[in-house]
mmJSON file of the N, C-alpha and C atoms, coordinates in Angstrom:
{"data_MODEL":{"atom_site":{
"group_PDB":["ATOM","ATOM","ATOM","ATOM","ATOM","ATOM","ATOM","ATOM","ATOM","ATOM","ATOM","ATOM","ATOM","ATOM","ATOM","ATOM","ATOM","ATOM","ATOM","ATOM","ATOM","ATOM","ATOM","ATOM","ATOM","ATOM","ATOM","ATOM","ATOM","ATOM","ATOM","ATOM","ATOM","ATOM","ATOM","ATOM","ATOM","ATOM","ATOM","ATOM","ATOM","ATOM","ATOM","ATOM","ATOM","ATOM","ATOM","ATOM","ATOM","ATOM","ATOM","ATOM","ATOM","ATOM","ATOM","ATOM","ATOM","ATOM","ATOM","ATOM","ATOM","ATOM","ATOM","ATOM","ATOM","ATOM","ATOM","ATOM","ATOM","ATOM","ATOM","ATOM","ATOM","ATOM","ATOM","ATOM","ATOM","ATOM","ATOM","ATOM","ATOM","ATOM","ATOM","ATOM","ATOM","ATOM","ATOM","ATOM","ATOM","ATOM","ATOM","ATOM","ATOM","ATOM","ATOM","ATOM","ATOM","ATOM","ATOM","ATOM","ATOM","ATOM","ATOM","ATOM","ATOM","ATOM","ATOM","ATOM","ATOM","ATOM","ATOM","ATOM","ATOM","ATOM","ATOM","ATOM","ATOM","ATOM","ATOM","ATOM","ATOM","ATOM","ATOM","ATOM","ATOM","ATOM","ATOM","ATOM","ATOM","ATOM","ATOM","ATOM","ATOM","ATOM","ATOM","ATOM","ATOM","ATOM","ATOM","ATOM","ATOM","ATOM","ATOM","ATOM","ATOM","ATOM","ATOM","ATOM","ATOM","ATOM","ATOM","ATOM","ATOM","ATOM","ATOM","ATOM","ATOM","ATOM","ATOM","ATOM","ATOM","ATOM","ATOM","ATOM","ATOM","ATOM","ATOM","ATOM","ATOM","ATOM","ATOM","ATOM","ATOM","ATOM","ATOM","ATOM","ATOM","ATOM","ATOM","ATOM","ATOM","ATOM","ATOM","ATOM","ATOM","ATOM","ATOM","ATOM","ATOM","ATOM","ATOM","ATOM","ATOM","ATOM","ATOM","ATOM","ATOM","ATOM","ATOM","ATOM","ATOM","ATOM","ATOM","ATOM","ATOM","ATOM","ATOM","ATOM","ATOM","ATOM","ATOM","ATOM","ATOM","ATOM","ATOM","ATOM","ATOM","ATOM","ATOM","ATOM","ATOM","ATOM","ATOM","ATOM","ATOM","ATOM","ATOM","ATOM","ATOM","ATOM","ATOM","ATOM","ATOM","ATOM","ATOM","ATOM","ATOM","ATOM","ATOM","ATOM","ATOM","ATOM","ATOM"],
"id":[1,2,3,4,5,6,7,8,9,10,11,12,13,14,15,16,17,18,19,20,21,22,23,24,25,26,27,28,29,30,31,32,33,34,35,36,37,38,39,40,41,42,43,44,45,46,47,48,49,50,51,52,53,54,55,56,57,58,59,60,61,62,63,64,65,66,67,68,69,70,71,72,73,74,75,76,77,78,79,80,81,82,83,84,85,86,87,88,89,90,91,92,93,94,95,96,97,98,99,100,101,102,103,104,105,106,107,108,109,110,111,112,113,114,115,116,117,118,119,120,121,122,123,124,125,126,127,128,129,130,131,132,133,134,135,136,137,138,139,140,141,142,143,144,145,146,147,148,149,150,151,152,153,154,155,156,157,158,159,160,161,162,163,164,165,166,167,168,169,170,171,172,173,174,175,176,177,178,179,180,181,182,183,184,185,186,187,188,189,190,191,192,193,194,195,196,197,198,199,200,201,202,203,204,205,206,207,208,209,210,211,212,213,214,215,216,217,218,219,220,221,222,223,224,225,226,227,228,229,230,231,232,233,234,235,236,237,238,239,240,241,242,243],
"type_symbol":["N","C","C","N","C","C","N","C","C","N","C","C","N","C","C","N","C","C","N","C","C","N","C","C","N","C","C","N","C","C","N","C","C","N","C","C","N","C","C","N","C","C","N","C","C","N","C","C","N","C","C","N","C","C","N","C","C","N","C","C","N","C","C","N","C","C","N","C","C","N","C","C","N","C","C","N","C","C","N","C","C","N","C","C","N","C","C","N","C","C","N","C","C","N","C","C","N","C","C","N","C","C","N","C","C","N","C","C","N","C","C","N","C","C","N","C","C","N","C","C","N","C","C","N","C","C","N","C","C","N","C","C","N","C","C","N","C","C","N","C","C","N","C","C","N","C","C","N","C","C","N","C","C","N","C","C","N","C","C","N","C","C","N","C","C","N","C","C","N","C","C","N","C","C","N","C","C","N","C","C","N","C","C","N","C","C","N","C","C","N","C","C","N","C","C","N","C","C","N","C","C","N","C","C","N","C","C","N","C","C","N","C","C","N","C","C","N","C","C","N","C","C","N","C","C","N","C","C","N","C","C","N","C","C","N","C","C","N","C","C","N","C","C"],
"label_atom_id":["N","CA","C","N","CA","C","N","CA","C","N","CA","C","N","CA","C","N","CA","C","N","CA","C","N","CA","C","N","CA","C","N","CA","C","N","CA","C","N","CA","C","N","CA","C","N","CA","C","N","CA","C","N","CA","C","N","CA","C","N","CA","C","N","CA","C","N","CA","C","N","CA","C","N","CA","C","N","CA","C","N","CA","C","N","CA","C","N","CA","C","N","CA","C","N","CA","C","N","CA","C","N","CA","C","N","CA","C","N","CA","C","N","CA","C","N","CA","C","N","CA","C","N","CA","C","N","CA","C","N","CA","C","N","CA","C","N","CA","C","N","CA","C","N","CA","C","N","CA","C","N","CA","C","N","CA","C","N","CA","C","N","CA","C","N","CA","C","N","CA","C","N","CA","C","N","CA","C","N","CA","C","N","CA","C","N","CA","C","N","CA","C","N","CA","C","N","CA","C","N","CA","C","N","CA","C","N","CA","C","N","CA","C","N","CA","C","N","CA","C","N","CA","C","N","CA","C","N","CA","C","N","CA","C","N","CA","C","N","CA","C","N","CA","C","N","CA","C","N","CA","C","N","CA","C","N","CA","C","N","CA","C","N","CA","C","N","CA","C","N","CA","C","N","CA","C","N","CA","C","N","CA","C"],
"label_alt_id":[null,null,null,null,null,null,null,null,null,null,null,null,null,null,null,null,null,null,null,null,null,null,null,null,null,null,null,null,null,null,null,null,null,null,null,null,null,null,null,null,null,null,null,null,null,null,null,null,null,null,null,null,null,null,null,null,null,null,null,null,null,null,null,null,null,null,null,null,null,null,null,null,null,null,null,null,null,null,null,null,null,null,null,null,null,null,null,null,null,null,null,null,null,null,null,null,null,null,null,null,null,null,null,null,null,null,null,null,null,null,null,null,null,null,null,null,null,null,null,null,null,null,null,null,null,null,null,null,null,null,null,null,null,null,null,null,null,null,null,null,null,null,null,null,null,null,null,null,null,null,null,null,null,null,null,null,null,null,null,null,null,null,null,null,null,null,null,null,null,null,null,null,null,null,null,null,null,null,null,null,null,null,null,null,null,null,null,null,null,null,null,null,null,null,null,null,null,null,null,null,null,null,null,null,null,null,null,null,null,null,null,null,null,null,null,null,null,null,null,null,null,null,null,null,null,null,null,null,null,null,null,null,null,null,null,null,null,null,null,null,null,null,null],
"label_comp_id":["MET","MET","MET","PRO","PRO","PRO","LYS","LYS","LYS","GLU","GLU","GLU","SER","SER","SER","PHE","PHE","PHE","GLU","GLU","GLU","GLN","GLN","GLN","PHE","PHE","PHE","VAL","VAL","VAL","GLU","GLU","GLU","ARG","ARG","ARG","GLN","GLN","GLN","GLU","GLU","GLU","LYS","LYS","LYS","LYS","LYS","LYS","LEU","LEU","LEU","ASP","ASP","ASP","LYS","LYS","LYS","ALA","ALA","ALA","LYS","LYS","LYS","LYS","LYS","LYS","MET","MET","MET","VAL","VAL","VAL","GLU","GLU","GLU","GLU","GLU","GLU","VAL","VAL","VAL","LYS","LYS","LYS","GLU","GLU","GLU","LYS","LYS","LYS","TRP","TRP","TRP","LYS","LYS","LYS","ASP","ASP","ASP","LYS","LYS","LYS","ILE","ILE","ILE","GLU","GLU","GLU","GLU","GLU","GLU","PHE","PHE","PHE","GLU","GLU","GLU","MET","MET","MET","VAL","VAL","VAL","GLU","GLU","GLU","LYS","LYS","LYS","SER","SER","SER","VAL","VAL","VAL","LYS","LYS","LYS","GLU","GLU","GLU","LEU","LEU","LEU","LYS","LYS","LYS","LYS","LYS","LYS","LEU","LEU","LEU","TRP","TRP","TRP","GLU","GLU","GLU","GLU","GLU","GLU","ASN","ASN","ASN","GLU","GLU","GLU","LYS","LYS","LYS","LYS","LYS","LYS","LEU","LEU","LEU","ASP","ASP","ASP","THR","THR","THR","LYS","LYS","LYS","ASN","ASN","ASN","LYS","LYS","LYS","HIS","HIS","HIS","GLU","GLU","GLU","ALA","ALA","ALA","PHE","PHE","PHE","SER","SER","SER","PHE","PHE","PHE","PHE","PHE","PHE","SER","SER","SER","SER","SER","SER","PHE","PHE","PHE","SER","SER","SER","LEU","LEU","LEU","PRO","PRO","PRO","GLU","GLU","GLU","VAL","VAL","VAL","PHE","PHE","PHE","PRO","PRO","PRO"],
"label_asym_id":["A","A","A","A","A","A","A","A","A","A","A","A","A","A","A","A","A","A","A","A","A","A","A","A","A","A","A","A","A","A","A","A","A","A","A","A","A","A","A","A","A","A","A","A","A","A","A","A","A","A","A","A","A","A","A","A","A","A","A","A","A","A","A","A","A","A","A","A","A","A","A","A","A","A","A","A","A","A","A","A","A","A","A","A","A","A","A","A","A","A","A","A","A","A","A","A","A","A","A","A","A","A","A","A","A","A","A","A","A","A","A","A","A","A","A","A","A","A","A","A","A","A","A","A","A","A","A","A","A","A","A","A","A","A","A","A","A","A","A","A","A","A","A","A","A","A","A","A","A","A","A","A","A","A","A","A","A","A","A","A","A","A","A","A","A","A","A","A","A","A","A","A","A","A","A","A","A","A","A","A","A","A","A","A","A","A","A","A","A","A","A","A","A","A","A","A","A","A","A","A","A","A","A","A","A","A","A","A","A","A","A","A","A","A","A","A","A","A","A","A","A","A","A","A","A","A","A","A","A","A","A","A","A","A","A","A","A","A","A","A","A","A","A"],
"label_entity_id":["1","1","1","1","1","1","1","1","1","1","1","1","1","1","1","1","1","1","1","1","1","1","1","1","1","1","1","1","1","1","1","1","1","1","1","1","1","1","1","1","1","1","1","1","1","1","1","1","1","1","1","1","1","1","1","1","1","1","1","1","1","1","1","1","1","1","1","1","1","1","1","1","1","1","1","1","1","1","1","1","1","1","1","1","1","1","1","1","1","1","1","1","1","1","1","1","1","1","1","1","1","1","1","1","1","1","1","1","1","1","1","1","1","1","1","1","1","1","1","1","1","1","1","1","1","1","1","1","1","1","1","1","1","1","1","1","1","1","1","1","1","1","1","1","1","1","1","1","1","1","1","1","1","1","1","1","1","1","1","1","1","1","1","1","1","1","1","1","1","1","1","1","1","1","1","1","1","1","1","1","1","1","1","1","1","1","1","1","1","1","1","1","1","1","1","1","1","1","1","1","1","1","1","1","1","1","1","1","1","1","1","1","1","1","1","1","1","1","1","1","1","1","1","1","1","1","1","1","1","1","1","1","1","1","1","1","1","1","1","1","1","1","1"],
"label_seq_id":[1,1,1,2,2,2,3,3,3,4,4,4,5,5,5,6,6,6,7,7,7,8,8,8,9,9,9,10,10,10,11,11,11,12,12,12,13,13,13,14,14,14,15,15,15,16,16,16,17,17,17,18,18,18,19,19,19,20,20,20,21,21,21,22,22,22,23,23,23,24,24,24,25,25,25,26,26,26,27,27,27,28,28,28,29,29,29,30,30,30,31,31,31,32,32,32,33,33,33,34,34,34,35,35,35,36,36,36,37,37,37,38,38,38,39,39,39,40,40,40,41,41,41,42,42,42,43,43,43,44,44,44,45,45,45,46,46,46,47,47,47,48,48,48,49,49,49,50,50,50,51,51,51,52,52,52,53,53,53,54,54,54,55,55,55,56,56,56,57,57,57,58,58,58,59,59,59,60,60,60,61,61,61,62,62,62,63,63,63,64,64,64,65,65,65,66,66,66,67,67,67,68,68,68,69,69,69,70,70,70,71,71,71,72,72,72,73,73,73,74,74,74,75,75,75,76,76,76,77,77,77,78,78,78,79,79,79,80,80,80,81,81,81],
"pdbx_PDB_ins_code":[null,null,null,null,null,null,null,null,null,null,null,null,null,null,null,null,null,null,null,null,null,null,null,null,null,null,null,null,null,null,null,null,null,null,null,null,null,null,null,null,null,null,null,null,null,null,null,null,null,null,null,null,null,null,null,null,null,null,null,null,null,null,null,null,null,null,null,null,null,null,null,null,null,null,null,null,null,null,null,null,null,null,null,null,null,null,null,null,null,null,null,null,null,null,null,null,null,null,null,null,null,null,null,null,null,null,null,null,null,null,null,null,null,null,null,null,null,null,null,null,null,null,null,null,null,null,null,null,null,null,null,null,null,null,null,null,null,null,null,null,null,null,null,null,null,null,null,null,null,null,null,null,null,null,null,null,null,null,null,null,null,null,null,null,null,null,null,null,null,null,null,null,null,null,null,null,null,null,null,null,null,null,null,null,null,null,null,null,null,null,null,null,null,null,null,null,null,null,null,null,null,null,null,null,null,null,null,null,null,null,null,null,null,null,null,null,null,null,null,null,null,null,null,null,null,null,null,null,null,null,null,null,null,null,null,null,null,null,null,null,null,null,null],
"Cartn_x":[1.495,0.152,0.724,0.666,1.628,1.432,2.061,2.375,1.344,0.606,-0.062,1.2,0.85,1.744,1.107,2.287,1.872,0.596,0.474,-1.235,-2.032,-2.079,-2.979,-3.693,-3.064,-3.273,-3.971,-3.565,-3.595,-5.184,-5.313,-6.531,-7.722,-7.282,-8.281,-9.16,-8.203,-8.559,-8.898,-9.098,-9.378,-10.977,-11.293,-12.503,-13.432,-12.595,-12.81,-13.533,-12.223,-13.348,-14.313,-14.368,-15.502,-16.441,-16.763,-17.548,-18.666,-17.674,-17.671,-17.84,-17.908,-18.809,-20.062,-19.919,-20.901,-22.216,-21.711,-23.146,-23.21,-22.169,-22.397,-23.372,-23.424,-24.403,-25.487,-25.273,-27.141,-27.789,-26.843,-27.267,-27.784,-26.858,-27.307,-28.515,-29.16,-30.085,-31.218,-31.061,-32.503,-32.014,-31.243,-32.051,-31.681,-32.056,-31.828,-32.439,-33.995,-35.181,-34.807,-33.934,-34.392,-33.023,-31.677,-30.839,-30.974,-31.825,-32.633,-33.31,-34.129,-33.837,-33.981,-32.714,-31.768,-30.949,-30.737,-30.008,-30.47,-31.957,-32.996,-33.287,-33.441,-32.883,-31.763,-30.64,-29.727,-29.156,-29.816,-29.796,-30.739,-31.839,-32.968,-31.944,-31.593,-31.195,-29.76,-29.134,-28.08,-28.493,-29.645,-29.75,-30.577,-31.709,-32.042,-30.907,-30.15,-29.122,-28.46,-28.225,-27.077,-28.354,-29.634,-30.263,-30.745,-30.416,-30.532,-29.32,-28.568,-27.021,-27.184,-26.815,-27.945,-28.488,-29.965,-30.634,-29.698,-29.726,-28.617,-27.87,-26.728,-26.259,-27.089,-27.859,-28.8,-29.515,-29.853,-30.473,-29.831,-28.364,-27.55,-27.002,-26.654,-26.465,-28.179,-29.101,-30.688,-30.501,-30.565,-31.028,-30.376,-28.645,-27.516,-27.802,-28.282,-28.713,-29.763,-31.045,-32.007,-32.465,-31.418,-31.365,-30.625,-30.05,-29.074,-30.053,-30.937,-31.759,-32.996,-33.485,-34.051,-33.494,-32.389,-31.833,-31.54,-31.03,-30.802,-32.043,-32.932,-34.107,-34.275,-34.242,-34.311,-33.297,-34.468,-33.09,-33.414,-31.793,-30.83,-31.351,-31.291,-31.565,-30.997,-31.653,-30.822,-29.853,-28.882,-28.314,-27.613,-27.893,-27.343,-26.214,-25.134,-24.62,-23.902],
"Cartn_y":[-1.349,0.405,1.541,2.113,3.361,4.378,5.007,6.141,7.164,7.796,8.851,10.369,11.063,12.505,13.414,14.338,15.144,15.88,16.182,17.102,16.188,15.282,13.926,14.339,13.55,13.902,15.149,16.583,17.232,17.707,17.74,17.611,16.752,15.862,14.707,15.145,15.724,16.634,17.493,18.532,19.78,18.794,17.788,16.996,17.126,15.652,16.341,17.153,17.843,19.788,20.248,20.49,20.683,20.067,18.762,17.698,18.193,18.506,18.68,20.311,21.59,22.385,22.232,21.347,21.419,20.504,19.818,19.03,19.904,20.772,22.131,23.048,23.357,24.214,23.4,22.416,21.776,21.803,21.6,21.22,22.629,23.648,25.145,25.713,25.253,25.294,24.529,23.444,23.092,22.968,23.379,23.661,25.177,26.233,27.557,28.226,27.578,28.638,27.975,26.911,26.162,26.729,27.712,27.88,29.39,30.201,31.86,31.712,30.761,30.395,30.385,29.249,28.718,30.106,31.272,32.472,33.328,33.433,34.377,34.225,32.819,32.687,32.262,32.08,32.69,33.538,34.549,36.429,36.45,36.036,36.252,35.955,34.792,33.836,35.012,36.018,36.097,37.192,37.643,39.282,39.231,37.736,37.598,37.221,36.758,36.272,37.812,38.209,39.879,40.521,40.69,41.082,40.998,39.594,38.658,38.932,39.406,39.24,40.602,42.147,42.791,43.169,42.324,42.654,42.169,40.206,40.084,40.968,41.542,42.466,43.34,44.036,45.401,44.447,43.87,42.942,42.111,42.191,41.379,42.608,44.382,45.115,45.155,45.446,45.813,45.323,43.575,42.86,42.509,42.937,43.259,44.189,45.144,46.656,45.965,45.891,45.074,44.074,42.79,41.926,42.721,43.516,44.194,44.93,45.889,46.951,45.648,44.487,43.745,43.243,42.305,41.605,42.579,44.376,45.175,45.552,45.321,45.897,44.627,43.864,43.102,42.675,42.39,43.083,41.441,42.405,41.071,40.15,38.691,37.978,38.321,38.152,38.447,36.81,36.998,35.94,35.728,34.781,34.824,34.068,34.298,34.035,32.115],
"Cartn_z":[0.048,0.483,-0.055,-0.782,-1.143,0.246,0.405,1.018,1.132,1.137,1.543,0.89,-0.53,0.625,1.356,1.502,2.374,2.062,1.178,-0.343,0.38,0.182,0.005,1.415,2.362,3.983,4.013,3.725,3.835,3.001,1.916,1.529,1.902,2.289,3.607,4.674,5.063,6.805,6.39,5.25,4.507,4.321,3.77,4.112,4.919,5.373,6.795,7.959,7.826,7.948,7.842,6.266,5.768,5.829,6.176,6.66,7.322,9.092,10.237,10.268,9.508,9.144,8.652,7.776,7.559,8.875,9.156,10.068,11.874,11.178,12.215,11.987,11.248,10.516,10.594,10.058,10.346,11.252,12.384,13.779,14.14,13.932,14.673,13.791,12.686,12.013,12.295,12.806,13.301,14.912,15.191,17.077,17.197,15.923,16.287,17.259,16.982,17.858,18.899,19.518,21.005,21.252,21.155,21.114,21.531,20.669,20.311,22.446,22.326,23.54,24.878,24.843,26.244,26.649,25.044,25.32,25.539,25.89,26.099,27.648,28.16,29.74,30.242,29.586,30.245,30.553,30.153,30.189,31.27,31.32,32.568,33.896,33.987,34.781,35.118,34.062,35.34,35.12,35.204,35.724,36.682,36.639,38.149,39.58,38.832,39.998,40.31,39.171,39.789,40.675,40.299,41.711,42.717,42.805,43.817,45.1,44.306,44.739,45.536,44.593,44.903,46.144,46.312,47.259,48.447,48.205,49.213,50.044,49.557,50.065,51.215,50.011,51.447,52.069,52.042,52.967,54.628,53.978,55.004,55.792,55.682,56.343,56.835,56.609,57.243,58.369,57.911,59.353,59.625,59.958,61.057,62.225,61.122,62.543,62.615,62.137,62.914,63.824,63.551,65.096,65.791,66.06,66.683,67.458,66.878,67.502,68.433,67.808,68.211,69.42,69.247,70.881,71.834,71.25,72.223,73.301,73.092,73.278,74.026,74.336,75.88,76.984,77.812,79.173,79.281,80.072,80.2,81.728,81.582,82.487,83.739,85.223,86.134,86.386,87.066,87.112,88.687,89.045,90.455,90.925,91.715,92.373,92.171],
"occupancy":[1.0,1.0,1.0,1.0,1.0,1.0,1.0,1.0,1.0,1.0,1.0,1.0,1.0,1.0,1.0,1.0,1.0,1.0,1.0,1.0,1.0,1.0,1.0,1.0,1.0,1.0,1.0,1.0,1.0,1.0,1.0,1.0,1.0,1.0,1.0,1.0,1.0,1.0,1.0,1.0,1.0,1.0,1.0,1.0,1.0,1.0,1.0,1.0,1.0,1.0,1.0,1.0,1.0,1.0,1.0,1.0,1.0,1.0,1.0,1.0,1.0,1.0,1.0,1.0,1.0,1.0,1.0,1.0,1.0,1.0,1.0,1.0,1.0,1.0,1.0,1.0,1.0,1.0,1.0,1.0,1.0,1.0,1.0,1.0,1.0,1.0,1.0,1.0,1.0,1.0,1.0,1.0,1.0,1.0,1.0,1.0,1.0,1.0,1.0,1.0,1.0,1.0,1.0,1.0,1.0,1.0,1.0,1.0,1.0,1.0,1.0,1.0,1.0,1.0,1.0,1.0,1.0,1.0,1.0,1.0,1.0,1.0,1.0,1.0,1.0,1.0,1.0,1.0,1.0,1.0,1.0,1.0,1.0,1.0,1.0,1.0,1.0,1.0,1.0,1.0,1.0,1.0,1.0,1.0,1.0,1.0,1.0,1.0,1.0,1.0,1.0,1.0,1.0,1.0,1.0,1.0,1.0,1.0,1.0,1.0,1.0,1.0,1.0,1.0,1.0,1.0,1.0,1.0,1.0,1.0,1.0,1.0,1.0,1.0,1.0,1.0,1.0,1.0,1.0,1.0,1.0,1.0,1.0,1.0,1.0,1.0,1.0,1.0,1.0,1.0,1.0,1.0,1.0,1.0,1.0,1.0,1.0,1.0,1.0,1.0,1.0,1.0,1.0,1.0,1.0,1.0,1.0,1.0,1.0,1.0,1.0,1.0,1.0,1.0,1.0,1.0,1.0,1.0,1.0,1.0,1.0,1.0,1.0,1.0,1.0,1.0,1.0,1.0,1.0,1.0,1.0,1.0,1.0,1.0,1.0,1.0,1.0,1.0,1.0,1.0,1.0,1.0,1.0],
"B_iso_or_equiv":[0.0,0.0,0.0,0.0,0.0,0.0,0.0,0.0,0.0,0.0,0.0,0.0,0.0,0.0,0.0,0.0,0.0,0.0,0.0,0.0,0.0,0.0,0.0,0.0,0.0,0.0,0.0,0.0,0.0,0.0,0.0,0.0,0.0,0.0,0.0,0.0,0.0,0.0,0.0,0.0,0.0,0.0,0.0,0.0,0.0,0.0,0.0,0.0,0.0,0.0,0.0,0.0,0.0,0.0,0.0,0.0,0.0,0.0,0.0,0.0,0.0,0.0,0.0,0.0,0.0,0.0,0.0,0.0,0.0,0.0,0.0,0.0,0.0,0.0,0.0,0.0,0.0,0.0,0.0,0.0,0.0,0.0,0.0,0.0,0.0,0.0,0.0,0.0,0.0,0.0,0.0,0.0,0.0,0.0,0.0,0.0,0.0,0.0,0.0,0.0,0.0,0.0,0.0,0.0,0.0,0.0,0.0,0.0,0.0,0.0,0.0,0.0,0.0,0.0,0.0,0.0,0.0,0.0,0.0,0.0,0.0,0.0,0.0,0.0,0.0,0.0,0.0,0.0,0.0,0.0,0.0,0.0,0.0,0.0,0.0,0.0,0.0,0.0,0.0,0.0,0.0,0.0,0.0,0.0,0.0,0.0,0.0,0.0,0.0,0.0,0.0,0.0,0.0,0.0,0.0,0.0,0.0,0.0,0.0,0.0,0.0,0.0,0.0,0.0,0.0,0.0,0.0,0.0,0.0,0.0,0.0,0.0,0.0,0.0,0.0,0.0,0.0,0.0,0.0,0.0,0.0,0.0,0.0,0.0,0.0,0.0,0.0,0.0,0.0,0.0,0.0,0.0,0.0,0.0,0.0,0.0,0.0,0.0,0.0,0.0,0.0,0.0,0.0,0.0,0.0,0.0,0.0,0.0,0.0,0.0,0.0,0.0,0.0,0.0,0.0,0.0,0.0,0.0,0.0,0.0,0.0,0.0,0.0,0.0,0.0,0.0,0.0,0.0,0.0,0.0,0.0,0.0,0.0,0.0,0.0,0.0,0.0,0.0,0.0,0.0,0.0,0.0,0.0],
"pdbx_formal_charge":[null,null,null,null,null,null,null,null,null,null,null,null,null,null,null,null,null,null,null,null,null,null,null,null,null,null,null,null,null,null,null,null,null,null,null,null,null,null,null,null,null,null,null,null,null,null,null,null,null,null,null,null,null,null,null,null,null,null,null,null,null,null,null,null,null,null,null,null,null,null,null,null,null,null,null,null,null,null,null,null,null,null,null,null,null,null,null,null,null,null,null,null,null,null,null,null,null,null,null,null,null,null,null,null,null,null,null,null,null,null,null,null,null,null,null,null,null,null,null,null,null,null,null,null,null,null,null,null,null,null,null,null,null,null,null,null,null,null,null,null,null,null,null,null,null,null,null,null,null,null,null,null,null,null,null,null,null,null,null,null,null,null,null,null,null,null,null,null,null,null,null,null,null,null,null,null,null,null,null,null,null,null,null,null,null,null,null,null,null,null,null,null,null,null,null,null,null,null,null,null,null,null,null,null,null,null,null,null,null,null,null,null,null,null,null,null,null,null,null,null,null,null,null,null,null,null,null,null,null,null,null,null,null,null,null,null,null,null,null,null,null,null,null],
"auth_seq_id":[1,1,1,2,2,2,3,3,3,4,4,4,5,5,5,6,6,6,7,7,7,8,8,8,9,9,9,10,10,10,11,11,11,12,12,12,13,13,13,14,14,14,15,15,15,16,16,16,17,17,17,18,18,18,19,19,19,20,20,20,21,21,21,22,22,22,23,23,23,24,24,24,25,25,25,26,26,26,27,27,27,28,28,28,29,29,29,30,30,30,31,31,31,32,32,32,33,33,33,34,34,34,35,35,35,36,36,36,37,37,37,38,38,38,39,39,39,40,40,40,41,41,41,42,42,42,43,43,43,44,44,44,45,45,45,46,46,46,47,47,47,48,48,48,49,49,49,50,50,50,51,51,51,52,52,52,53,53,53,54,54,54,55,55,55,56,56,56,57,57,57,58,58,58,59,59,59,60,60,60,61,61,61,62,62,62,63,63,63,64,64,64,65,65,65,66,66,66,67,67,67,68,68,68,69,69,69,70,70,70,71,71,71,72,72,72,73,73,73,74,74,74,75,75,75,76,76,76,77,77,77,78,78,78,79,79,79,80,80,80,81,81,81],
"auth_comp_id":["MET","MET","MET","PRO","PRO","PRO","LYS","LYS","LYS","GLU","GLU","GLU","SER","SER","SER","PHE","PHE","PHE","GLU","GLU","GLU","GLN","GLN","GLN","PHE","PHE","PHE","VAL","VAL","VAL","GLU","GLU","GLU","ARG","ARG","ARG","GLN","GLN","GLN","GLU","GLU","GLU","LYS","LYS","LYS","LYS","LYS","LYS","LEU","LEU","LEU","ASP","ASP","ASP","LYS","LYS","LYS","ALA","ALA","ALA","LYS","LYS","LYS","LYS","LYS","LYS","MET","MET","MET","VAL","VAL","VAL","GLU","GLU","GLU","GLU","GLU","GLU","VAL","VAL","VAL","LYS","LYS","LYS","GLU","GLU","GLU","LYS","LYS","LYS","TRP","TRP","TRP","LYS","LYS","LYS","ASP","ASP","ASP","LYS","LYS","LYS","ILE","ILE","ILE","GLU","GLU","GLU","GLU","GLU","GLU","PHE","PHE","PHE","GLU","GLU","GLU","MET","MET","MET","VAL","VAL","VAL","GLU","GLU","GLU","LYS","LYS","LYS","SER","SER","SER","VAL","VAL","VAL","LYS","LYS","LYS","GLU","GLU","GLU","LEU","LEU","LEU","LYS","LYS","LYS","LYS","LYS","LYS","LEU","LEU","LEU","TRP","TRP","TRP","GLU","GLU","GLU","GLU","GLU","GLU","ASN","ASN","ASN","GLU","GLU","GLU","LYS","LYS","LYS","LYS","LYS","LYS","LEU","LEU","LEU","ASP","ASP","ASP","THR","THR","THR","LYS","LYS","LYS","ASN","ASN","ASN","LYS","LYS","LYS","HIS","HIS","HIS","GLU","GLU","GLU","ALA","ALA","ALA","PHE","PHE","PHE","SER","SER","SER","PHE","PHE","PHE","PHE","PHE","PHE","SER","SER","SER","SER","SER","SER","PHE","PHE","PHE","SER","SER","SER","LEU","LEU","LEU","PRO","PRO","PRO","GLU","GLU","GLU","VAL","VAL","VAL","PHE","PHE","PHE","PRO","PRO","PRO"],
"auth_asym_id":["A","A","A","A","A","A","A","A","A","A","A","A","A","A","A","A","A","A","A","A","A","A","A","A","A","A","A","A","A","A","A","A","A","A","A","A","A","A","A","A","A","A","A","A","A","A","A","A","A","A","A","A","A","A","A","A","A","A","A","A","A","A","A","A","A","A","A","A","A","A","A","A","A","A","A","A","A","A","A","A","A","A","A","A","A","A","A","A","A","A","A","A","A","A","A","A","A","A","A","A","A","A","A","A","A","A","A","A","A","A","A","A","A","A","A","A","A","A","A","A","A","A","A","A","A","A","A","A","A","A","A","A","A","A","A","A","A","A","A","A","A","A","A","A","A","A","A","A","A","A","A","A","A","A","A","A","A","A","A","A","A","A","A","A","A","A","A","A","A","A","A","A","A","A","A","A","A","A","A","A","A","A","A","A","A","A","A","A","A","A","A","A","A","A","A","A","A","A","A","A","A","A","A","A","A","A","A","A","A","A","A","A","A","A","A","A","A","A","A","A","A","A","A","A","A","A","A","A","A","A","A","A","A","A","A","A","A","A","A","A","A","A","A"],
"auth_atom_id":["N","CA","C","N","CA","C","N","CA","C","N","CA","C","N","CA","C","N","CA","C","N","CA","C","N","CA","C","N","CA","C","N","CA","C","N","CA","C","N","CA","C","N","CA","C","N","CA","C","N","CA","C","N","CA","C","N","CA","C","N","CA","C","N","CA","C","N","CA","C","N","CA","C","N","CA","C","N","CA","C","N","CA","C","N","CA","C","N","CA","C","N","CA","C","N","CA","C","N","CA","C","N","CA","C","N","CA","C","N","CA","C","N","CA","C","N","CA","C","N","CA","C","N","CA","C","N","CA","C","N","CA","C","N","CA","C","N","CA","C","N","CA","C","N","CA","C","N","CA","C","N","CA","C","N","CA","C","N","CA","C","N","CA","C","N","CA","C","N","CA","C","N","CA","C","N","CA","C","N","CA","C","N","CA","C","N","CA","C","N","CA","C","N","CA","C","N","CA","C","N","CA","C","N","CA","C","N","CA","C","N","CA","C","N","CA","C","N","CA","C","N","CA","C","N","CA","C","N","CA","C","N","CA","C","N","CA","C","N","CA","C","N","CA","C","N","CA","C","N","CA","C","N","CA","C","N","CA","C","N","CA","C","N","CA","C","N","CA","C","N","CA","C","N","CA","C","N","CA","C","N","CA","C"],
"pdbx_PDB_model_num":[1,1,1,1,1,1,1,1,1,1,1,1,1,1,1,1,1,1,1,1,1,1,1,1,1,1,1,1,1,1,1,1,1,1,1,1,1,1,1,1,1,1,1,1,1,1,1,1,1,1,1,1,1,1,1,1,1,1,1,1,1,1,1,1,1,1,1,1,1,1,1,1,1,1,1,1,1,1,1,1,1,1,1,1,1,1,1,1,1,1,1,1,1,1,1,1,1,1,1,1,1,1,1,1,1,1,1,1,1,1,1,1,1,1,1,1,1,1,1,1,1,1,1,1,1,1,1,1,1,1,1,1,1,1,1,1,1,1,1,1,1,1,1,1,1,1,1,1,1,1,1,1,1,1,1,1,1,1,1,1,1,1,1,1,1,1,1,1,1,1,1,1,1,1,1,1,1,1,1,1,1,1,1,1,1,1,1,1,1,1,1,1,1,1,1,1,1,1,1,1,1,1,1,1,1,1,1,1,1,1,1,1,1,1,1,1,1,1,1,1,1,1,1,1,1,1,1,1,1,1,1,1,1,1,1,1,1,1,1,1,1,1,1]
}}}
């Protein structure tokens, strides 16, 4: 069996690459609507996560002050020697 030349090898690899590119395009076309839908959901999730984190920071600070005020309002129990 004769060895293939470097040019034949490159040509064969280019054909494989072209075939793979066509397959990717077919999948993209087939799933185009789902990909767009996923991207919209992903964007919404990122926005919600950002808002959640911002609110968590605000609540954390606010809750610390409220908790301190709440517990400070209790009278200390009597401790017997």
